[in-house]
C-alpha positions as MATLAB code, in Angstrom:
seq = 'XXXXXXXXXXXXXXXXXXXXXXXXXXXXXXXXXXXXXXXXXXXXXXXXXXXXXXXXXXXXXXXXXXXXXXXXXXXXXXXXXXXXXXXXXXXXXXXXXXXXXXXXXXXXXXXXXXXXXXXXXXXXXXXXXXXXXXXXXXXXXXXXXXXXXXXXXXXXXXXXXXXXXXXXXXXXXXXXXXXXXXXXXXXXXXXXXXXXXXXXXXXXXXXXXXXXXXXXXXXXXXXXXXXXXXXXXXXXXXXXXXXXXXXXXXXXXXXXXXXXXXXXXXXXXXXXXXXXXXXXXXXXXXXXXXXXXXXXXXXXXXXXXXXXXXXXXXXXXXXXXXXXXXXXXXXXXXXXXXXXXXXXXXXXXXXXXXXXXXXXXXXXXXXXXXXXXXXXXXXXXXXXXXXXXXXXXXXXXXXXXXXXXXXXXXXXXXXXXXXXXXXXXXXXXXXXXXXXXXXXXXXXXXXXXXXXXXXXXXXXXXXXXXXXXXXXXXXXXXXXXXXXXXXXXXXXXXXXXXXXXXXXXXXXXXXXXXXXXXXXXXXXXXXXXXXXXXXXXXXXXXXXXXXXXXXXXXXXXXXXXXXXXXXXXXXXXXXXXXXXXXXXXXXXXXXXXXXXXXXXXXXXXXXXXXXXXXXXXXXXXXXXXX';
ca = [
     118.333   80.808  147.617;
     117.004   81.944  144.388;
     119.617   84.297  142.851;
     117.190   86.526  141.648;
     115.348   86.915  145.208;
     118.880   87.383  146.743;
     119.588   90.302  144.301;
     116.683   92.198  145.247;
     116.568   91.460  148.922;
     118.537   94.764  149.951;
     115.809   96.780  148.367;
     112.821   95.253  150.612;
     111.867   95.357  154.090;
     111.790   92.360  156.178;
     107.954   92.376  155.734;
     108.052   92.705  151.976;
     110.842   89.993  151.853;
     108.656   87.566  153.859;
     105.699   88.221  151.755;
     107.600   87.569  148.223;
     109.162   84.614  149.650;
     105.836   83.113  150.377;
     105.092   82.797  146.490;
     106.956   79.972  145.228;
     107.150   80.712  141.506;
     110.730   81.496  140.369;
     109.491   83.495  137.408;
     108.045   85.855  139.851;
     111.273   86.731  141.320;
     112.928   86.570  137.866;
     110.604   89.356  136.617;
     110.794   91.607  139.660;
     114.629   91.419  139.752;
     115.110   92.093  136.076;
     112.521   94.991  136.338;
     114.537   96.521  139.448;
     117.719   96.193  137.706;
     116.735   97.639  134.435;
     114.756  100.728  136.077;
     117.225  100.886  138.942;
     114.677  101.498  141.767;
     115.827  102.491  145.299;
     113.110  100.443  147.029;
     110.648   97.725  146.205;
     107.165   97.629  147.860;
     105.446   94.371  147.711;
     101.813   94.932  148.111;
     100.312   91.575  149.500;
      96.608   93.003  149.302;
      96.218   93.188  152.999;
      94.067   96.131  154.206;
      97.392   97.857  155.707;
      99.256   97.264  152.346;
      96.049   98.808  150.465;
      95.862  101.665  152.693;
      99.884  102.345  152.378;
      99.269  102.531  148.618;
      96.462  104.973  148.870;
      98.526  107.247  151.285;
     101.503  107.310  149.196;
      99.635  108.176  146.119;
      98.409  111.478  148.019;
     101.747  111.982  149.597;
     103.761  112.139  146.527;
     101.406  114.210  144.841;
     100.048  111.876  142.189;
      96.495  112.367  143.786;
      94.758  114.942  145.949;
      92.184  114.324  148.537;
      88.825  115.937  147.759;
      86.074  117.270  149.887;
      83.986  113.895  150.258;
      85.698  111.100  152.331;
      87.550  108.613  150.045;
      87.425  110.786  147.079;
      90.777  111.866  145.401;
      91.686  113.437  142.105;
      94.667  112.704  139.472;
      95.767  114.510  136.639;
      97.330  113.245  133.642;
      99.841  115.402  131.370;
      97.801  117.460  128.681;
      99.296  115.484  126.203;
      98.517  112.081  127.788;
      94.777  112.137  127.904;
      93.882  108.942  126.050;
      94.724  105.544  124.688;
      97.551  106.398  122.288;
      97.428  104.206  119.294;
     100.580  105.438  117.562;
     102.707  104.841  120.868;
     101.048  101.334  121.368;
     102.683   98.558  119.241;
     102.936   94.877  119.032;
     106.575   93.460  119.172;
     106.604   91.123  116.279;
     109.719   88.745  115.214;
     111.244   89.471  111.730;
     109.364   88.136  108.658;
     106.049   87.843  110.538;
     103.191   90.313  110.185;
      99.869   90.654  112.151;
      98.391   92.701  109.179;
      98.285   96.140  107.773;
      95.381   97.212  110.262;
      97.779   96.541  113.192;
     100.340   98.701  114.790;
     103.715   96.842  115.045;
     107.453   96.676  115.049;
     110.160   94.420  114.759;
     110.497   92.795  118.282;
     114.251   93.253  118.843;
     114.209   96.931  117.632;
     111.427   97.491  119.922;
     112.780   95.942  123.054;
     116.032   97.842  122.475;
     113.939  100.924  122.318;
     111.582  100.546  125.189;
     114.139   99.006  127.550;
     116.320  101.987  126.744;
     113.676  104.346  127.668;
     112.960  102.401  130.935;
     116.554  102.290  131.850;
     117.082  104.125  135.116;
     113.572  105.517  134.975;
     112.856  104.591  138.625;
     115.963  106.016  140.015;
     115.317  107.531  143.512;
     111.849  105.891  143.396;
     109.951  102.792  144.923;
     108.769  100.196  142.644;
     105.345   98.865  143.665;
     104.741   95.071  142.992;
     100.836   94.366  142.532;
      99.485   90.854  142.150;
      96.210   90.586  140.212;
      93.728   87.984  139.567;
      91.801   88.471  136.111;
      88.376   86.896  136.592;
      87.343   85.326  139.811;
      90.211   83.631  141.772;
      90.364   79.879  141.486;
      88.454   79.575  138.372;
      88.381   78.180  135.231;
      88.619   81.792  133.759;
      91.509   83.002  135.972;
      94.682   84.451  134.553;
      97.046   85.743  136.954;
      98.916   89.148  136.486;
     102.002   90.959  137.852;
     102.695   94.481  137.511;
     105.681   96.436  138.566;
     105.226  100.324  138.429;
     106.778  103.448  139.911;
     103.311  105.119  140.028;
     101.345  104.984  143.255;
      98.215  106.217  141.322;
      98.621  103.155  139.066;
      98.795  100.819  141.869;
      95.826  102.646  143.675;
      93.766  102.428  140.484;
      94.567   98.668  140.257;
      93.000   97.964  143.710;
      89.803   99.745  142.712;
      89.472   97.950  139.231;
      90.831   94.372  139.925;
      90.609   91.505  142.498;
      93.659   91.070  144.482;
      95.732   88.171  143.332;
      98.491   87.840  146.065;
      96.853   84.784  147.693;
      96.152   83.162  144.434;
      99.967   83.645  143.498;
     100.926   82.382  146.795;
      98.603   79.054  146.691;
      99.612   78.529  142.940;
     102.007   75.813  141.704;
     105.412   76.967  141.039;
     105.525   76.889  137.189;
     102.016   78.704  136.774;
     101.988   81.142  133.912;
     101.103   84.715  134.285;
     101.143   88.119  132.499;
     103.736   90.431  133.275;
     103.505   94.459  132.985;
     106.456   96.902  133.698;
     105.465  100.624  133.821;
     107.278  103.662  134.593;
     105.652  107.211  134.419;
     109.146  108.598  133.467;
     110.289  112.032  133.929;
     107.767  114.185  136.104;
     106.902  117.558  135.839;
     106.452  119.613  139.069;
     102.564  118.584  139.085;
     103.634  114.856  139.054;
     102.553  114.161  135.340;
     104.711  112.460  132.832;
     106.958  115.068  131.142;
     108.338  113.351  128.033;
     105.283  112.591  126.067;
     107.108  112.449  123.010;
     108.912  109.290  124.365;
     105.739  107.754  125.339;
     105.917  103.960  124.459;
     103.458  101.079  124.995;
     104.849   97.957  123.713;
     103.299   94.373  123.749;
     105.573   91.438  123.767;
     103.249   88.627  123.175;
     106.264   86.255  122.940;
     106.898   86.701  126.417;
     103.522   87.835  127.809;
     104.900   90.982  128.924;
     103.858   94.618  128.415;
     106.231   97.687  128.479;
     104.792  101.008  129.309;
     106.860  104.352  129.703;
     106.333  107.859  129.908;
     102.607  107.802  130.366;
     100.328  107.870  133.374;
      96.779  107.781  131.649;
      95.427  104.642  133.101;
      94.438  103.015  129.763;
      98.243  103.358  128.717;
      99.498  102.527  132.270;
      97.211  100.187  134.312;
      98.516   97.111  132.536;
      95.745   94.994  132.987;
      92.997   96.867  131.155;
      93.384   96.911  127.404;
      96.981   96.309  127.314;
      96.762   92.603  129.084;
      93.403   92.382  127.334;
      95.520   92.028  123.969;
      97.266   89.225  125.360;
      94.112   87.609  126.614;
      92.754   87.619  123.012;
      95.654   85.947  121.829;
      95.687   83.432  124.501;
      91.646   82.862  123.859;
      91.889   82.517  120.430;
      94.470   79.697  120.480;
      92.519   77.908  123.341;
      89.079   78.105  121.750;
      87.323   80.644  124.015;
      86.734   84.235  123.682;
      87.985   87.344  125.359;
      85.827   90.356  124.428;
      85.656   94.165  124.924;
      81.838   93.497  126.365;
      80.000   94.666  129.395;
      77.772   92.127  131.137;
      74.431   92.833  132.660;
      71.601   91.105  134.064;
      68.185   92.132  132.642;
      64.872   91.320  134.790;
      62.014   90.033  132.770;
      58.488   88.917  133.569;
      57.949   86.435  136.439;
      60.957   87.432  138.334;
      63.625   86.037  135.866;
      67.155   87.495  135.098;
      68.584   87.252  131.655;
      72.327   87.803  131.116;
      73.409   89.882  127.964;
      77.128   90.877  127.110;
      77.683   93.796  124.920;
      80.573   95.157  122.655;
      80.522   98.853  122.088;
      83.532  101.174  121.324;
      84.518  103.782  123.710;
      81.793  106.372  124.162;
      79.031  104.501  122.261;
      77.104  103.713  125.392;
      78.395  100.711  126.911;
      78.711  101.836  130.591;
      75.354  103.473  130.277;
      73.833  100.327  128.981;
      75.314   98.260  131.811;
      74.102  100.861  134.351;
      70.389  100.968  133.266;
      68.142  101.405  136.415;
      66.286   98.352  137.617;
      68.974   96.106  136.041;
      72.057   94.684  137.540;
      75.627   95.279  136.192;
      78.310   92.348  136.079;
      80.835   94.436  134.298;
      81.333   97.231  132.000;
      84.654   96.497  129.914;
      86.062   93.281  129.464;
      84.720   89.775  129.466;
      86.041   86.298  129.337;
      83.654   83.962  127.742;
      84.000   80.175  127.597;
      82.080   77.084  126.453;
      81.169   75.119  129.551;
      78.771   72.224  129.204;
      77.965   73.650  125.431;
      76.632   76.667  127.160;
      78.337   80.117  126.705;
      79.402   81.287  130.143;
      80.933   84.701  131.113;
      82.945   86.475  133.848;
      84.050   89.933  134.237;
      87.750   90.315  133.969;
      87.797   93.206  136.210;
      85.899   94.185  139.636;
      85.751   97.819  139.135;
      84.871  100.543  136.662;
      87.256  103.042  134.783;
      84.303  104.988  133.214;
      84.080  108.226  131.177;
      82.420  110.936  133.287;
      81.522  113.039  130.712;
      77.433  113.589  130.552;
      77.091  111.465  133.659;
      74.125  113.286  135.136;
      71.362  112.803  137.443;
      68.768  112.243  134.644;
      70.381  109.882  132.390;
      72.580  108.210  134.952;
      71.066  108.299  138.256;
      72.811  105.241  139.767;
      76.468  106.242  138.977;
      75.718  109.878  139.650;
      74.491  108.995  143.193;
      77.752  107.023  143.767;
      79.897  109.860  142.512;
      78.272  112.309  145.021;
      78.621  109.813  147.920;
      81.490  109.260  150.409;
      83.507  106.258  149.281;
      86.702  105.488  147.692;
      86.739  107.071  144.238;
      89.780  108.254  141.923;
      88.468  111.060  139.534;
      91.096  111.950  136.759;
      91.301  114.949  134.554;
      88.223  116.730  135.899;
      87.804  120.271  137.148;
      88.389  120.854  140.590;
      87.112  123.933  142.783;
      87.051  124.176  146.426;
      88.154  120.451  146.458;
      84.840  119.345  144.564;
      85.114  117.762  141.143;
      83.316  118.926  138.181;
      82.804  117.530  134.569;
      81.283  118.104  131.186;
      77.561  117.558  130.983;
      77.072  116.861  134.715;
      73.586  118.546  134.614;
      74.757  121.638  136.419;
      76.648  124.822  135.863;
      80.416  124.515  136.078;
      82.599  127.215  137.793;
      84.345  129.501  135.636;
      87.808  128.817  137.251;
      89.715  125.988  139.173;
      92.326  123.411  138.427;
      92.237  120.956  135.649;
      94.524  118.816  133.235;
      96.230  122.012  132.170;
      96.927  123.266  135.546;
      95.377  126.454  136.693;
      92.477  127.225  134.707;
      89.905  129.934  133.923;
      87.337  130.131  131.384;
      88.778  131.274  127.990;
      92.365  129.864  128.698;
      93.908  128.493  125.284;
      96.327  125.925  124.682;
      99.654  125.880  122.794;
      97.359  125.343  119.564;
      95.627  128.207  120.245;
      92.289  126.306  120.818;
      90.342  126.858  124.204;
      90.850  124.548  126.818;
      87.608  123.206  128.196;
      86.822  122.976  132.121;
      87.250  119.169  132.075;
      88.559  116.774  129.502;
      86.339  114.919  127.378;
      87.828  111.773  128.433;
      87.803  112.640  132.118;
      87.326  109.387  134.070;
      86.185  107.977  137.270;
      87.654  104.480  139.031;
      85.373  102.910  141.450;
      84.812   99.357  142.644;
      81.528   97.636  141.306;
      80.628   96.770  144.752;
      80.119  100.255  145.492;
      77.083  100.434  143.318;
      73.745   99.278  144.646;
      72.894   97.382  141.327;
      76.044   95.242  141.357;
      75.106   91.807  140.229;
      75.346   89.120  142.926;
      77.139   86.874  140.635;
      80.125   89.050  140.116;
      82.469   86.564  141.871;
      80.985   83.430  140.886;
      83.605   81.130  139.651;
      81.555   79.421  136.954;
      80.548   82.886  135.642;
      76.795   83.296  134.168;
      74.892   82.087  131.380;
      75.006   84.260  128.448;
      71.505   84.303  126.612;
      72.208   87.388  124.211;
      75.181   89.090  122.757;
      74.786   92.947  121.685;
      76.951   94.921  119.292;
      76.714   98.557  119.247;
      78.520  101.345  117.208;
      78.163  104.917  116.247;
      76.179  105.031  113.012;
      74.547  108.353  112.145;
      73.149  107.106  108.772;
      72.591  103.371  108.264;
      71.570  100.963  110.869;
      68.440  101.097  112.643;
      68.140  101.287  116.724;
      67.832   97.751  117.517;
      67.658   94.591  115.351;
      68.296   90.752  115.754;
      70.254   88.789  113.548;
      68.964   85.896  111.517;
      71.603   83.567  113.396;
      74.852   83.355  115.085;
      76.795   83.587  111.978;
      74.914   86.339  110.455;
      75.178   88.373  113.875;
      78.759   87.959  113.932;
      79.298   88.974  110.787;
      76.561   91.773  110.069;
      76.709   93.213  113.589;
      80.154   92.127  115.001;
      82.678   92.215  112.145;
      80.932   94.903  110.589;
      80.811   97.230  113.456;
      81.299  100.637  112.562;
      81.792  103.827  114.582;
      83.558  106.994  114.709;
      86.838  108.161  116.536;
      86.197  109.756  119.871;
      87.966  111.575  122.589;
      88.940  108.187  124.175;
      91.871  107.750  121.896;
      94.601  110.365  120.955;
      93.991  111.671  117.293;
      91.386  113.550  115.368;
      87.653  112.728  116.193;
      84.725  112.081  114.212;
      86.308  109.858  111.566;
      84.525  106.844  110.440;
      86.018  103.556  110.956;
      85.457   99.875  111.100;
      85.925   98.614  114.665;
      85.634   94.769  114.351;
      83.681   93.495  117.594;
      84.902   96.754  119.226;
      88.253   95.064  119.711;
      90.223   96.168  116.726;
      92.493   98.410  118.913;
      93.357   95.279  120.827;
      93.643   92.332  118.422;
      97.051   90.504  118.754;
      96.461   87.982  116.169;
      95.409   88.247  112.362;
      91.876   90.012  112.073;
      90.444   87.215  110.055;
      91.520   84.549  112.615;
      89.755   86.397  115.164;
      86.493   86.466  112.946;
      86.914   82.470  112.269;
      87.224   81.872  116.246;
      84.145   83.836  116.737;
      82.076   82.008  114.111;
      83.479   78.603  115.345;
      82.581   79.376  118.999;
      78.985   79.802  118.322;
      78.623   76.884  116.025;
      79.856   74.465  118.734;
      77.411   75.476  121.426;
      74.031   73.674  121.593;
      72.248   76.850  122.086;
      74.332   79.957  121.010;
      73.237   83.338  122.457;
      71.050   85.457  120.394;
      72.826   88.065  118.653;
      71.622   92.019  118.484;
      72.865   95.115  116.856;
      72.086   98.322  118.388;
      72.783  102.077  117.251;
      71.896  104.766  119.544;
      73.225  107.574  117.218;
      70.858  107.260  114.251;
      70.107  110.690  112.951;
      67.255  112.346  111.154;
      67.891  112.517  107.493;
      66.345  115.976  107.179;
      67.369  117.857  110.400;
      70.347  115.712  111.452;
      69.028  115.330  115.041;
      69.419  112.167  117.077;
      66.202  109.935  116.693;
      66.658  108.248  120.078;
      66.631  109.673  123.532;
      69.519  108.330  125.637;
      66.803  106.690  127.922;
      65.306  104.853  124.768;
      68.023  102.186  125.095;
      66.223  100.673  128.076;
      63.150   99.792  125.659;
      65.737   98.089  123.288;
      67.084   96.119  126.019;
      63.853   94.865  127.326;
      62.765   93.976  123.750;
      65.738   91.862  123.358;
      65.064   90.229  126.675;
      61.552   89.170  125.216;
      63.004   88.054  121.993;
      65.354   85.658  123.853;
      62.580   84.119  125.614;
      60.141   83.978  122.559;
      57.830   86.597  124.131;
      57.890   89.316  121.515;
      57.115   89.263  117.783;
      59.517   90.689  115.033;
      59.468   91.610  111.620;
      61.901   90.091  108.977;
      63.720   92.757  107.177;
      66.817   92.538  104.829;
      69.191   93.397  107.870;
      67.881   91.288  110.705;
      64.518   91.193  112.841;
      62.938   94.361  113.544;
      60.724   95.035  116.504;
      56.945   95.361  115.778;
      55.308   98.703  116.812;
      52.826   97.398  119.256;
      55.415   95.547  121.302;
      57.283   98.850  121.584;
      54.579  100.996  122.324;
      53.823   98.731  125.343;
      57.377   98.963  126.363;
      57.856  102.620  126.043;
      54.807  102.846  128.171;
      55.944  100.380  130.849;
      59.491  101.075  131.051;
      59.621  104.800  130.589;
      55.884  105.856  131.266;
      56.167  107.504  127.820;
      54.139  107.768  124.710;
      55.614  106.278  121.407;
      54.177  107.531  118.286;
      53.922  105.455  115.045;
      55.833  108.230  113.526;
      58.762  107.985  115.672;
      58.795  104.287  115.100;
      58.624  104.445  111.409;
      61.326  107.100  111.476;
      63.562  104.929  113.591;
      63.160  101.708  112.067;
      63.072  102.580  108.089;
      65.457  100.628  106.308;
      67.789  102.976  104.415;
      68.925  100.858  101.418;
      71.507  103.233   99.998;
      73.100  103.888  103.212;
      73.204  100.202  104.086;
      74.628   99.220  100.598;
      77.365  101.841  101.250;
      78.070  100.421  104.582;
      78.470   96.961  103.096;
      80.823   98.334  100.584;
      82.993  100.069  103.302;
      83.163   96.900  105.168;
      84.053   94.739  102.398;
      86.712   97.220  101.283;
      88.325   97.130  104.688;
      88.723   93.394  104.787;
      89.714   93.118  101.111;
      92.694   95.772  101.797;
      93.646   95.091  105.345;
      92.922   91.503  106.122;
      94.695   88.741  103.898;
      93.025   85.768  105.847;
      89.223   86.853  105.964;
      87.087   83.783  106.037;
      85.147   83.443  102.814;
      81.946   83.318  105.049;
      82.129   87.066  105.844;
      82.017   88.101  102.077;
      79.294   85.476  101.623;
      76.950   86.707  104.495;
      77.713   90.413  103.360;
      76.793   89.259   99.600;
      73.454   87.904  100.910;
      72.338   91.029  102.730;
      73.276   93.083   99.623;
      71.248   90.771   97.628;
      68.187   91.179  100.213;
      68.585   94.959  100.319;
      68.566   95.302   96.399;
      65.475   92.971   95.913;
      63.682   95.070   98.725;
      64.915   98.268   96.927;
      63.403   96.930   93.530;
      60.046   96.153   95.511;
      59.580   99.103   97.615;
      62.291  101.866   97.044;
      65.431  103.356   98.743;
      63.600  104.056  102.056;
      61.234  101.292  103.321;
      58.935  101.485  106.362;
      59.138   98.595  108.554;
      55.513   97.956  108.059;
      56.261   97.315  104.390;
      57.991   94.092  105.370;
      54.717   92.680  107.403;
      53.200   90.477  104.785;
];
């Protein structure tokens, strides 16, 4: 008998032991045994992904108080601690061997020092508790895209969330060869308050050991820090992808319907709270994924899968007008975990839901009433800005039927979207793959939001929307993106979108939230050569007659020439300043920046300067129609 299996046998039921023995990979036994020994759990529950096991996980999440049942059947609510409401950049670090650096832009710690620290915090953290073992398939099972994952956690909420967000992987592990590699996650919520939230937020640590494909997470429950196969394992996948010649991207995938019944697939990278999920959920289109995509070159064609099978979505501003599909799901019976919302009379409420909120209830701060202040003296809102919902994609009526296709879907377009109040137009198409990767992807600029812990509203470069998750030198990641497209017979068209452009005079947004549907439909036509475009210094812009028709057809809305000119005027000073910020970021933070990045940005600067000499600082799109 395997020594590790023998060591953990006393902590398992006969059924759990039998289920674990059916997996022949000795590294599985080793990881579970070492995790059990370090965290000193009382019992081990092996989730085989049977209906009975999944039901047990959900029941235990409620029985322990990590979740509470709500009024609608299948709905539950979970609260994270008041200091555990987002991805924690400062507490998240890469474990890097001495003498090696990932560059100044990435948070890192000496590997040995970090392992001693995080294992010290994990030691005895599960005393008196059950350690839940979950097996996950990242991507469709038995596919060229498949990566296996194994998580050990003492949080029934985390284990329940994984059931909604990922494809079950027990059978894939059971059928796999004994030496198959897999990603590992060890998580403990740590000491708990009476409300079953992590108590020692000052000891929160999320450390990524790329050398051992292992993630350690402790003293946190917030899913972005604890559900290991969201952004944490994504970091390891990025590293694997870059060295193997494919792409792991922070991207949604959607099917866009075009003339003649065709469907065209787009992927899109948007930092948190920049419109990614709402784009993927546009009415009349299909959603294949809202967060993480694996993209491979298969037969010289870019094909993509959704790593996940559910949505951990920001719920703020989900309302019946702008987000009708998901709003309907959130108000229908079915399995959903709400987190950090306001609860009153067993019903969830959130900011921006389109109806009046109760003046009191229970939220992430405990008992709440309007006017309550926190330790900092600031008023606590009814619900957290980063409140979330977790739901399986198949609960959505617009879930794409190709979700589990082991060959993925062919990508015809790639979209990069940030939060840029001053410079970029609402939608534009790059001149080619390289220009798009550099000018829209590597130059993606946004503002920090409530989805991460820290100050909001700070402008920052967020390369490809993966900057928080990169586990290799940043310049190498840019190079690999460039190389990937160059090898394809027909690279996807690359587009840049910006839903947050503001009027220079009054500061108001120039786009309504629904306008993004028009931009998406224009992109679909461009992919198939069925819409014209104007060549500007920053990319191809839509023509007014095409947009006017689309606004009328898609939104039943008139679209004025005045609005068009305001939205698509090239703001030369702001665009030049943007280039300066991007170049400075790479010069100061990225030692291995490919020369091509600076060359493409210099070319864009030169085009802008020449346009300025001819037309001035602010140039109507019609000026370029010659």
